[in-house]
N, C-alpha and C positions, 0 to 999 in steps of 0.2 A: 620804531616801525620803517624810516626809509632805510633806504639801502646802500649801505657803504661803501665808499669806491675801493679798489681792491685787484689784486692779484694772487690768484694760489696756482701752482705748476705743481702736480701730484704725479710722483713718477714718471714724468714726461721725457720721453725721447721723439728724436725726428731721425728715421731711416732713409737713405737716399738708395733707388735702386740702380743701378748701370748695369743696363742689357745688353752693351758691345763691349763688354768685358768678359772676354772669352777665357781673360789669363791674366798675371799681373807680372810683369818684369822684377827680378830681384831690385834695380833701382827703384821702379814705383815703389813697392815694398818699403825700400829701406826710408824714400821721400815720407812716405805716410806717415814713419815713426816719429818725427821731427815738425810736420809741417801744418796737420791736420786732425782729423777725426778717422776712428777704427776706422778702417776696410776689414771687411766678414764677409765669408762664404757662406751661403746656404747649406741646403742639404740635393735640393735643386741644381745648385752650383752658380742659382745668380748671386753679380757679387753687390754687396749693399756697403754704403758706406754711411756710418753711422754718426751722422750729426751733431747730435748732442743725446745723453743716455743717462736716464735715473735720474735728473733733475725732482728737486723739491723746493718751494719759494714761497716764501708770504711774503708779497711784497702792501703795503695797506696804506693810506693817507696821508701825505706830509711827507712822505719820505720821498729823497733823492738820491735815487742810483745809479751806479757806476759802473758800466762794463770794460773789462782788460782781459787780456790774453793776445797770443802770440797769431798771426794772421793764420788763420783756421782754425784756431782756436773755438770753432762755433758762434763769434758773437753775433753774427749779423743774423746765423738759425737763429739765435736769442732772441735777435729783437725781432722778427717776423712773430715766433710765436708767444713775441708778450702783446704785440699790436694785431694779433688774429690773422695777419696777411696767412702763416701756416699753420694746420692742425697737428696737433702729435700724432705720432704713428703709437705709439706706446704710450699711457698716461692721461691725464688731460690736462685742460688748463681750463681757468675759470677769470674772467674778464668782468669786473662790474665796473662800470662805468663809458665815457665816452671817449674815445682812442684813437688818436691823429699820428702817424705817424710820419717825422721828415726822413725818415733815410734816404729818399731818392726827389728832389724836389722836382727835379724833369718829370718825372714821368704823368703821363697822360699827355705832354707837351706836342704841338702836330704841326711840323715845319710850315706847313702852306697855310693854314689856318692864319686870324690875324692875330692880332696880340689881344686883342677885348675876344675873340673867340675862343684864345687860350686860355684866357682870363677862367670864360664858363667851362671848360674841359676839364681844367686843373682843380677849380673848385669844385666839381660833381665827385671830381677822386678823392677830397677831402670829403665828401658828404653834404657839402653844403645843399639845402635847395634851391630850386631857383629864385625864389623872391630873396635870400638871405646874400645869394650874387649880385642881386640887383642892387640892393643896398649898401652893399659895399666896395660897386663895381670900381664907384669915381675914388674914393677912394686909394684904393689899390693904382691907377693908375695916375694918380697925384703924387703916391709914397715910389711909384718905378720912374718918374721924370721921364719918361719918353716921349711927352705930348702926344704930336700928331702921328710918331711912329704908332701907335697903339692901333692905326686900320690899317698898319701894313702888315704884307707875311713876314711871320715867325724868320723863318731861314733868310730874312735880308737886315735884320739885327746883326750888332755885333757879338763877340762874345759875352763882351759886357754889358752889354743891355741884355741878353736874352740872361742872363743870370738874374739881371734886377729885376725882371718880371718874375720869374720862374718864383724868386725870394721872396718877393713883395706879395704872390700870392698865398704864398704858403706858409707864411707867418698872420697870415689875417686869421688864422683860427685860435680859438680858444677854450680848447679841451682839461679833459678832465683827466686826460694819461697822456703823455707826452711821451713819444721815443724820438729816441735822437742819435746820430751814426756823425761822432763831431759835432763840433759849434757852427752852425750855420753864419758864414759871414763872408760878405764880396764886394768887389769896385771899388772906386779911388776912395782917397782919403776922406771925403766928407761923405761919401756918398756910406762906407764902413762904419764911422762912427753914429748914423742916423739905423744903420742894420743892428749896429750894437744894443743901442736903446731898444730897437725894438722888438728885438731875443730876447732882450732882459725880460721886457715886459711879457710874451709869450710865456717863460718859464715859471716868473715869478708868480702869475695866477693860474698854474696850473695844480689839480691835486698832486701828480703822482710824475715825477721826473725821470726817464730812464737815458743815461748818457754814456754808449762807447767810445774809448776814444785811448786813444796813446799818450795821452798828455796826462802831467801828472798836475801843472796849475789848473788848470781846466777842470781836475777831476776835483781836485782840492777844494778849489774856491767854489763849485757848484753841489759837492756831493757830500752826505754824510757815512755813505752806506758803499762800498765797492764790490762785486763779484767777480771774482779772479776764472775766471775758465780755463781750461787747461784738456786738449783732445775729447770735446764735447763734453766734458763731467765738471764740477763745480768743484775745483781748489782748496778757495775758501772764500767764504761771506763775515763779512764783519764792517767794524771803524775804517772809514777812508783812509786815514792815515797811518792804520797800522796794518791794512793787507798793501795798500802801495807802496811801502817802506818794506816791505819782503817780495814786493814783483819787480820794484825796479830800483832797492834797496836805499838805505835811508837817506832823506837828505833836510836839511834847516829851511827854516825860513819861511816856510809857508803852513797856513794854521784853517780849519776849515769856518766858512762863510759863517756857517751854519752849528755850532757845535751843536752834538748829540743831544747832550743836556735838554737841550730845547726843542724837537723832537713832539714832545705834547707839545707846546704853546701852538705850533705849526701846525698838528691836526686838530689845534681850536681852531685857528685862524680859517683852514680849510673847512673844516661842518660850519663856520659862519659863513663863510662864501657861497656853496653847494648851497645853503637853506635861501640868500639871498638872491640866488640864479636859478633857484626854483620858483620863488614868489615873483618874480621878473616875469616867468613863462604862464605863469596860473591865471587863467581869466578871473577877471573881478567877480563879473552876473554875467548871466546865459538869457539869451534871449533866443528863444527857439523859431525858425524861420517859420512864417505864416502858411508856405503850402505843405512845412512839415510839422503842421505842433503833432506832440505826443495826446493819442487821446483815441477815443470814439465819438460820436455824435450825441451825445451826453454830455460829455465833458473832457475837456485840452488845456495841455497847462504851455501854459504862456513864456514863462520865465523863472528864475531864481536868483537869487544873489546873498551874499553874508554881507552883517551889516554889525555897525557898532550900535550901543545905543542910543547914539547924539544921530543914526542915519546915514553915519558915512560909511561907503563900502570897502572894505577890507579882503587880503590875502590871510593875513596873518593878527593872532593875536598873543598875547601873551598866557603862561595856563591860568594866571591869576583873575583875569578879564574875562569879562559877560559878552556873550555874542545871540546876531540871533541869525537863522536864516529863515528870510523871506519867497513867497511860491507865490504866483498870481497864476490865474487859469480862468479860464472863460466856460463858465455853464451853457450849455445849448439848448437843452430839452428843459422842462417845466416839471416840478411835482416827481422830484427828486432828492432821495435824502443822501444828501454828501460828506463827506468828513476828508481832512485831509492827514496824511500817516507818513514817517521819517524812518528811515534807517540809516542809521551814523555807522559806517566802518572803517573800517582803519583802510592802510596804505595798500594791503594787497587783496583788500573787497571781502573779509572776516567783518559779521557784524556785529558792535561793539552791545549797541542799544538799540531796542524799538522805543517812537512815539506816536502817538495817536491825539489828534485833540474831541477829547472825549465830552467838551462841554455841552450840555443837558439840548441845547437849540441843534446841535445835528441828528439828533432822534430824534423829534417831535414837530421840525420844520424844515422842510421842503428849502434849497434855494433855489430862487427867480434866475432865469437865464442874464446875461450883464457878465461882468469883471470883476473878479472877486481876489481877494487877499490876503494870505494868512502868515505869519509870523512866530517862529517855532523861538522861545529864549531861551536858550543852554548857558546857564551860569559858571561863570570859572571858578576855579577847585572844584571838577568836575576830573576834565580830559586830561591825561600824561600827555608831556612832549611828544611830539613827532606830529603827524599827517592825518589826519580823516577828509572822511570824503561820503556825502549825502545818497542816498536813496530815497526819493519822494514820489508821493501818488494823492492821487483823489481818488477812492474810495467810494465805494459802498456801503452805508450805515446798516440798512439792511438783509443786504447779504452777504456773508461771511464769508472775507479772500477775495471781492471781486471787485475789483479795480477797472475805471473809467478809463482813468490815463495813469503814466507813471514815463519815470527815466531814472536808470539806474547808475552809481559811482558818480554823481559827477561833483564841481567845484571846490577841488583840494583845499584845503584849509589846515595851513602849518602852523601849529601851535606849540610859542617856543618857552622855555623852563624861565620861570620868573625866580632865579635865585637870590630874588631881595621878598620872596613873600613869606615871612617869617609866621604868619599865622598857621600856614603849615607846617616850613620847615622848621622852625626855631632857631638854631641855632647852628643847624647843619645845612652843609652846603655842597655832597660830593653826588654820587647818584643812588637814585632812589626808583625801584621796578617797579613793574607794571603799565595797566594800561590807563587805570584811571587815579586822581591824585587827588582825594576827597576831602574836604573838610571838616573834621567830626570830631563831637565833642566829648571830651573826655573830661573827667571826674576822680580829684586823687584826695586823700586826706588820709591823717593818723590815725590808725583802729586803737591803737596805746602806748602805755608809754615803756620806758626803758625795762623799767621791773618786773612787764608783762613777757618779755621778747622768750624765754624761758619755760615760758609757764601751760601746762599741757591744757 
């Protein structure tokens, strides 16, 4: 139900038209054959540099991918496509997940602005909201070690101070996809040690790492897969040590930090981290603002929340656990027959099932003005793991299809797989298809003995 982090390039290519090149000298043609992408001339005479050609890649959650190739092979162009900066001029790039590029950590820096103002500028370039920037401002200033210089213009800083500030801002990120051109490290010995620890934290917590480098040690330490680009095309794509041996020549003494056979284990770690990140961001309950209450002059929704049976508010449960949806609403006018309704939807908004309060009282008794509460009990062993969300309504029990108040696709709830639930799984611990996971009764009996096995 949830969208998995990943990158797909399908027949992707990037062309750069050169409008001022009326002709190419023999020298330029010879240089292009050994230093960069292909140079072509279109039918109308326009010169085109083909930065990338016919790229087909799939990068999944948990992978650490290195990029190698000579200068001009297309590494920077590839990084910009993978980070969404460039759109392919041919083919397609599909990027699923929050992506941050650290190709140029000084991008967005204004020399005339103060250090504090530049933190805001650079943070905005990284996709931070103003509130997120405010929350991390003090930590960035402290890590940079600039002290009172943070209120001085950036141009007055030494080159070391400028790099420290740019590094501190750029490594505040916690993205799902991290794009890097070489490893970030700067400053004196004391700062370099802290910078290395900070950089390691960023890399270890990202779901996908893509790192372009000329360093064998850096690539074999951090990557389990390496892509070798040559003249804008993929020449090799495979296990890091094998591709690097072919590209740089064999060398002993290095071993990948994470062997390829551990990729599935790392993917499971990524999945759990994504679930934790999503749960942290989910609202625990909704209280509608008084001036914006959904509804009409008969009834208005006040709020809703997800509860365990003991009344504690939750945003996730195990697939075997019961939970409740509680909605509160205000009846404004008397003499109306009201009932509460709910549609349980998947993450995309598609309906899984509908339910309504069909107790006899809603048909035979009106609800008096005041605040009312309704609880929907959803049993465990009904929904499969994934994300569900809820559409709720206060309807008119006498007029079919007429709702006085409603709210669509609210309160996303994470259903986590209970691998220990033997009542449903038995001894099986593998993946189970479907959007429901009910516990159903089976009956098995012996209907004949061995002597009747062949009888007609």
